[in-house]
Structure formats: structure tokens, C-alpha cells
A tleap script that builds the chain and sets N, CA, C and O, in Angstrom:
source leaprc.protein.ff14SB
mol = sequence {
  NMET LYS TYR THR VAL ASP ARG ILE GLU GLY
  ASP PHE VAL VAL CYS GLU ASN GLY SER GLY
  GLY PHE GLU ASN ILE SER LEU SER ALA PHE
  ASP PHE ALA PRO LYS ASP GLY ASP THR VAL
  GLN LYS GLN GLY ASP LYS TYR VAL LEU LEU
  LYS LYS GLU THR GLU GLN LYS MET LEU SER
  ALA ARG GLU ARG PHE GLU ARG LEU ARG LYS
  CLYS
}
set mol.1.N position { 0.846 -1.177 0.000 }
set mol.1.CA position { 0.000 0.000 0.000 }
set mol.1.C position { 0.889 1.236 0.000 }
set mol.1.O position { 1.947 1.257 0.629 }
set mol.2.N position { 0.447 2.257 -0.710 }
set mol.2.CA position { 1.168 3.525 -0.765 }
set mol.2.C position { 0.539 4.490 0.230 }
set mol.2.O position { -0.665 4.452 0.483 }
set mol.3.N position { 1.376 5.348 0.784 }
set mol.3.CA position { 0.951 6.337 1.762 }
set mol.3.C position { 1.482 7.704 1.354 }
set mol.3.O position { 2.506 7.806 0.679 }
set mol.4.N position { 0.786 8.742 1.764 }
set mol.4.CA position { 1.265 10.107 1.588 }
set mol.4.C position { 1.520 10.688 2.968 }
set mol.4.O position { 0.645 10.664 3.834 }
set mol.5.N position { 2.729 11.212 3.169 }
set mol.5.CA position { 3.081 11.798 4.456 }
set mol.5.C position { 2.287 13.081 4.635 }
set mol.5.O position { 2.360 13.983 3.801 }
set mol.6.N position { 1.537 13.163 5.712 }
set mol.6.CA position { 0.747 14.352 6.023 }
set mol.6.C position { 1.535 15.298 6.925 }
set mol.6.O position { 1.580 16.506 6.690 }
set mol.7.N position { 2.154 14.730 7.961 }
set mol.7.CA position { 2.910 15.566 8.906 }
set mol.7.C position { 3.730 14.667 9.824 }
set mol.7.O position { 3.528 13.454 9.893 }
set mol.8.N position { 4.659 15.304 10.524 }
set mol.8.CA position { 5.472 14.628 11.530 }
set mol.8.C position { 5.004 15.135 12.888 }
set mol.8.O position { 4.904 16.343 13.104 }
set mol.9.N position { 4.717 14.216 13.797 }
set mol.9.CA position { 4.318 14.569 15.162 }
set mol.9.C position { 5.182 13.787 16.132 }
set mol.9.O position { 4.953 12.600 16.364 }
set mol.10.N position { 6.171 14.452 16.695 }
set mol.10.CA position { 7.063 13.786 17.640 }
set mol.10.C position { 7.820 12.664 16.973 }
set mol.10.O position { 8.563 12.891 16.018 }
set mol.11.N position { 7.638 11.450 17.470 }
set mol.11.CA position { 8.326 10.277 16.935 }
set mol.11.C position { 7.477 9.511 15.928 }
set mol.11.O position { 7.781 8.364 15.600 }
set mol.12.N position { 6.408 10.147 15.435 }
set mol.12.CA position { 5.517 9.477 14.494 }
set mol.12.C position { 5.366 10.276 13.210 }
set mol.12.O position { 5.414 11.506 13.203 }
set mol.13.N position { 5.184 9.542 12.134 }
set mol.13.CA position { 4.871 10.126 10.839 }
set mol.13.C position { 3.396 9.820 10.595 }
set mol.13.O position { 3.002 8.656 10.538 }
set mol.14.N position { 2.592 10.854 10.452 }
set mol.14.CA position { 1.163 10.680 10.197 }
set mol.14.C position { 0.997 10.600 8.680 }
set mol.14.O position { 1.307 11.548 7.959 }
set mol.15.N position { 0.499 9.447 8.206 }
set mol.15.CA position { 0.375 9.202 6.771 }
set mol.15.C position { -1.078 8.945 6.396 }
set mol.15.O position { -1.825 8.300 7.132 }
set mol.16.N position { -1.459 9.462 5.236 }
set mol.16.CA position { -2.777 9.163 4.692 }
set mol.16.C position { -2.650 7.890 3.863 }
set mol.16.O position { -1.783 7.780 2.996 }
set mol.17.N position { -3.526 6.937 4.144 }
set mol.17.CA position { -3.493 5.696 3.366 }
set mol.17.C position { -4.372 5.842 2.134 }
set mol.17.O position { -5.041 6.863 1.974 }
set mol.18.N position { -4.384 4.870 1.286 }
set mol.18.CA position { -5.139 4.927 0.037 }
set mol.18.C position { -6.640 4.994 0.218 }
set mol.18.O position { -7.358 5.322 -0.727 }
set mol.19.N position { -7.138 4.689 1.420 }
set mol.19.CA position { -8.574 4.708 1.693 }
set mol.19.C position { -9.060 6.034 2.262 }
set mol.19.O position { -10.240 6.178 2.580 }
set mol.20.N position { -8.155 7.004 2.393 }
set mol.20.CA position { -8.529 8.298 2.961 }
set mol.20.C position { -8.391 8.365 4.464 }
set mol.20.O position { -8.647 9.413 5.057 }
set mol.21.N position { -7.990 7.265 5.104 }
set mol.21.CA position { -7.766 7.252 6.539 }
set mol.21.C position { -6.327 7.625 6.858 }
set mol.21.O position { -5.503 7.790 5.958 }
set mol.22.N position { -6.035 7.755 8.129 }
set mol.22.CA position { -4.690 8.131 8.559 }
set mol.22.C position { -4.108 7.062 9.463 }
set mol.22.O position { -4.823 6.408 10.222 }
set mol.23.N position { -2.789 6.895 9.367 }
set mol.23.CA position { -2.073 5.947 10.205 }
set mol.23.C position { -0.835 6.624 10.780 }
set mol.23.O position { -0.161 7.398 10.100 }
set mol.24.N position { -0.546 6.319 12.047 }
set mol.24.CA position { 0.671 6.805 12.682 }
set mol.24.C position { 1.737 5.730 12.523 }
set mol.24.O position { 1.559 4.594 12.962 }
set mol.25.N position { 2.845 6.099 11.893 }
set mol.25.CA position { 3.938 5.164 11.654 }
set mol.25.C position { 5.164 5.683 12.387 }
set mol.25.O position { 5.476 6.872 12.315 }
set mol.26.N position { 5.856 4.805 13.085 }
set mol.26.CA position { 7.041 5.194 13.843 }
set mol.26.C position { 8.097 5.788 12.910 }
set mol.26.O position { 8.374 5.242 11.842 }
set mol.27.N position { 8.672 6.897 13.322 }
set mol.27.CA position { 9.717 7.558 12.554 }
set mol.27.C position { 10.906 6.623 12.335 }
set mol.27.O position { 11.616 6.750 11.338 }
set mol.28.N position { 11.126 5.695 13.250 }
set mol.28.CA position { 12.250 4.763 13.123 }
set mol.28.C position { 12.059 3.772 11.971 }
set mol.28.O position { 13.006 3.075 11.607 }
set mol.29.N position { 10.862 3.694 11.391 }
set mol.29.CA position { 10.606 2.800 10.267 }
set mol.29.C position { 11.061 3.410 8.938 }
set mol.29.O position { 10.911 2.788 7.887 }
set mol.30.N position { 11.609 4.611 8.984 }
set mol.30.CA position { 12.069 5.310 7.787 }
set mol.30.C position { 13.585 5.413 7.821 }
set mol.30.O position { 14.168 5.777 8.842 }
set mol.31.N position { 14.229 5.084 6.684 }
set mol.31.CA position { 15.687 5.218 6.578 }
set mol.31.C position { 16.077 6.582 6.015 }
set mol.31.O position { 17.240 6.811 5.683 }
set mol.32.N position { 15.119 7.472 5.909 }
set mol.32.CA position { 15.352 8.827 5.400 }
set mol.32.C position { 14.477 9.771 6.214 }
set mol.32.O position { 13.633 9.324 6.990 }
set mol.33.N position { 14.672 11.051 6.041 }
set mol.33.CA position { 13.877 12.046 6.760 }
set mol.33.C position { 12.639 12.386 5.918 }
set mol.33.O position { 12.735 13.171 4.975 }
set mol.34.N position { 11.493 11.809 6.244 }
set mol.34.CA position { 10.291 12.084 5.446 }
set mol.34.C position { 9.837 13.530 5.600 }
set mol.34.O position { 10.027 14.163 6.638 }
set mol.35.N position { 9.223 14.033 4.510 }
set mol.35.CA position { 8.693 15.397 4.504 }
set mol.35.C position { 7.217 15.347 4.136 }
set mol.35.O position { 6.748 14.379 3.537 }
set mol.36.N position { 6.496 16.394 4.498 }
set mol.36.CA position { 5.089 16.506 4.125 }
set mol.36.C position { 4.958 16.349 2.612 }
set mol.36.O position { 5.698 16.970 1.849 }
set mol.37.N position { 4.014 15.518 2.188 }
set mol.37.CA position { 3.755 15.333 0.769 }
set mol.37.C position { 4.491 14.169 0.128 }
set mol.37.O position { 4.171 13.788 -0.998 }
set mol.38.N position { 5.477 13.591 0.823 }
set mol.38.CA position { 6.200 12.445 0.268 }
set mol.38.C position { 5.261 11.259 0.075 }
set mol.38.O position { 4.377 11.014 0.896 }
set mol.39.N position { 5.461 10.529 -1.015 }
set mol.39.CA position { 4.757 9.275 -1.237 }
set mol.39.C position { 5.704 8.160 -0.824 }
set mol.39.O position { 6.842 8.099 -1.290 }
set mol.40.N position { 5.236 7.285 0.047 }
set mol.40.CA position { 6.073 6.207 0.570 }
set mol.40.C position { 5.342 4.883 0.449 }
set mol.40.O position { 4.122 4.836 0.293 }
set mol.41.N position { 6.121 3.800 0.525 }
set mol.41.CA position { 5.542 2.461 0.461 }
set mol.41.C position { 6.339 1.553 1.384 }
set mol.41.O position { 7.558 1.679 1.500 }
set mol.42.N position { 5.637 0.639 2.036 }
set mol.42.CA position { 6.294 -0.294 2.943 }
set mol.42.C position { 6.969 -1.402 2.149 }
set mol.42.O position { 6.363 -2.027 1.278 }
set mol.43.N position { 8.233 -1.628 2.471 }
set mol.43.CA position { 8.981 -2.738 1.886 }
set mol.43.C position { 9.668 -3.452 3.035 }
set mol.43.O position { 10.610 -2.933 3.634 }
set mol.44.N position { 9.191 -4.634 3.330 }
set mol.44.CA position { 9.703 -5.368 4.487 }
set mol.44.C position { 9.229 -4.675 5.752 }
set mol.44.O position { 8.031 -4.464 5.936 }
set mol.45.N position { 10.162 -4.320 6.624 }
set mol.45.CA position { 9.791 -3.631 7.860 }
set mol.45.C position { 10.132 -2.139 7.812 }
set mol.45.O position { 10.075 -1.462 8.839 }
set mol.46.N position { 10.482 -1.625 6.639 }
set mol.46.CA position { 10.830 -0.211 6.469 }
set mol.46.C position { 9.925 0.429 5.425 }
set mol.46.O position { 9.247 -0.257 4.661 }
set mol.47.N position { 9.931 1.745 5.411 }
set mol.47.CA position { 9.197 2.509 4.407 }
set mol.47.C position { 10.197 3.210 3.510 }
set mol.47.O position { 11.175 3.788 3.985 }
set mol.48.N position { 9.945 3.156 2.198 }
set mol.48.CA position { 10.846 3.759 1.229 }
set mol.48.C position { 10.137 4.895 0.497 }
set mol.48.O position { 8.919 4.877 0.320 }
set mol.49.N position { 10.917 5.867 0.083 }
set mol.49.CA position { 10.407 7.009 -0.662 }
set mol.49.C position { 10.191 6.606 -2.110 }
set mol.49.O position { 11.070 6.011 -2.734 }
set mol.50.N position { 9.018 6.932 -2.645 }
set mol.50.CA position { 8.731 6.738 -4.066 }
set mol.50.C position { 8.978 8.090 -4.726 }
set mol.50.O position { 8.070 8.906 -4.882 }
set mol.51.N position { 10.231 8.299 -5.106 }
set mol.51.CA position { 10.691 9.616 -5.550 }
set mol.51.C position { 9.937 10.131 -6.778 }
set mol.51.O position { 9.496 11.280 -6.794 }
set mol.52.N position { 9.789 9.302 -7.792 }
set mol.52.CA position { 9.112 9.764 -9.014 }
set mol.52.C position { 7.663 10.158 -8.749 }
set mol.52.O position { 7.194 11.179 -9.252 }
set mol.53.N position { 6.959 9.359 -7.969 }
set mol.53.CA position { 5.566 9.687 -7.650 }
set mol.53.C position { 5.469 10.962 -6.835 }
set mol.53.O position { 4.567 11.771 -7.050 }
set mol.54.N position { 6.396 11.151 -5.895 }
set mol.54.CA position { 6.414 12.372 -5.091 }
set mol.54.C position { 6.647 13.579 -5.985 }
set mol.54.O position { 5.950 14.587 -5.865 }
set mol.55.N position { 7.628 13.482 -6.885 }
set mol.55.CA position { 7.931 14.593 -7.786 }
set mol.55.C position { 6.748 14.915 -8.694 }
set mol.55.O position { 6.449 16.084 -8.933 }
set mol.56.N position { 6.073 13.878 -9.203 }
set mol.56.CA position { 4.915 14.098 -10.075 }
set mol.56.C position { 3.786 14.800 -9.332 }
set mol.56.O position { 3.149 15.699 -9.879 }
set mol.57.N position { 3.532 14.395 -8.084 }
set mol.57.CA position { 2.484 15.048 -7.284 }
set mol.57.C position { 2.816 16.514 -7.033 }
set mol.57.O position { 1.946 17.379 -7.130 }
set mol.58.N position { 4.078 16.788 -6.709 }
set mol.58.CA position { 4.494 18.164 -6.434 }
set mol.58.C position { 4.378 19.026 -7.687 }
set mol.58.O position { 3.924 20.168 -7.614 }
set mol.59.N position { 4.787 18.486 -8.840 }
set mol.59.CA position { 4.690 19.216 -10.098 }
set mol.59.C position { 3.236 19.503 -10.440 }
set mol.59.O position { 2.897 20.608 -10.862 }
set mol.60.N position { 2.380 18.509 -10.259 }
set mol.60.CA position { 0.962 18.683 -10.541 }
set mol.60.C position { 0.347 19.757 -9.640 }
set mol.60.O position { -0.451 20.573 -10.102 }
set mol.61.N position { 0.710 19.759 -8.379 }
set mol.61.CA position { 0.195 20.769 -7.440 }
set mol.61.C position { 0.670 22.165 -7.834 }
set mol.61.O position { -0.103 23.122 -7.791 }
set mol.62.N position { 1.943 22.280 -8.217 }
set mol.62.CA position { 2.465 23.591 -8.651 }
set mol.62.C position { 1.740 24.087 -9.893 }
set mol.62.O position { 1.412 25.269 -9.989 }
set mol.63.N position { 1.487 23.188 -10.847 }
set mol.63.CA position { 0.785 23.569 -12.072 }
set mol.63.C position { -0.631 24.039 -11.768 }
set mol.63.O position { -1.087 25.039 -12.323 }
set mol.64.N position { -1.331 23.322 -10.889 }
set mol.64.CA position { -2.693 23.745 -10.507 }
set mol.64.C position { -2.668 25.113 -9.840 }
set mol.64.O position { -3.518 25.959 -10.116 }
set mol.65.N position { -1.693 25.330 -8.961 }
set mol.65.CA position { -1.574 26.615 -8.277 }
set mol.65.C position { -1.345 27.735 -9.287 }
set mol.65.O position { -1.964 28.795 -9.185 }
set mol.66.N position { -0.469 27.513 -10.255 }
set mol.66.CA position { -0.182 28.541 -11.271 }
set mol.66.C position { -1.419 28.837 -12.098 }
set mol.66.O position { -1.686 29.997 -12.413 }
set mol.67.N position { -2.187 27.798 -12.459 }
set mol.67.CA position { -3.432 28.029 -13.210 }
set mol.67.C position { -4.410 28.864 -12.396 }
set mol.67.O position { -5.051 29.763 -12.941 }
set mol.68.N position { -4.535 28.586 -11.111 }
set mol.68.CA position { -5.446 29.362 -10.258 }
set mol.68.C position { -4.974 30.794 -10.119 }
set mol.68.O position { -5.783 31.722 -10.104 }
set mol.69.N position { -3.679 30.974 -10.018 }
set mol.69.CA position { -3.117 32.316 -9.861 }
set mol.69.C position { -3.378 33.195 -11.069 }
set mol.69.O position { -3.508 34.412 -10.937 }
set mol.70.N position { -3.455 32.594 -12.235 }
set mol.70.CA position { -3.644 33.353 -13.479 }
set mol.70.C position { -5.081 33.785 -13.671 }
set mol.70.O position { -5.348 34.673 -14.481 }
set mol.71.N position { -6.014 33.186 -12.953 }
set mol.71.CA position { -7.441 33.544 -13.124 }
set mol.71.C position { -7.764 34.846 -12.486 }
set mol.71.O position { -8.911 35.291 -12.536 }
savepdb mol mol.pdb
quit
């Protein structure tokens, strides 16, 4: 399952799951420093960054923002 990082709260990463719900995942389950908006996926007992998907989401959000700004 893929997750989107919503925020960091203390020692937990709050992630939105594919069903629209939220899950608290221990920060120690990440081998990198997750940021808001990152797309991650569980592999074994760790979570990995899905870099291309994260970049595509960020680009899409920027494009939508620019379109709104021009109106």
C-alpha cells in the first residue's frame, strides 16, 4: 500500500493511506527524513520514498496553483 506523508508529530509520521484514513507510523521505520507530501511504500519492515511519484504530485500541485493564480 502507498501512503502520503501528512505531517510529523514527535516520533511518528502521520500518513494518509489509500482509503482516505490516517495511520501513525514510527519515525524509526524510515531510513530517510520524510517530509510533508512524500509518497512512501512499505517494503519489508521499512518505508521507502517513491521519488518519481512524489515529484509528479508536487509538479501537478504547482501547475494547478499557477493556473489558479492566473485567473
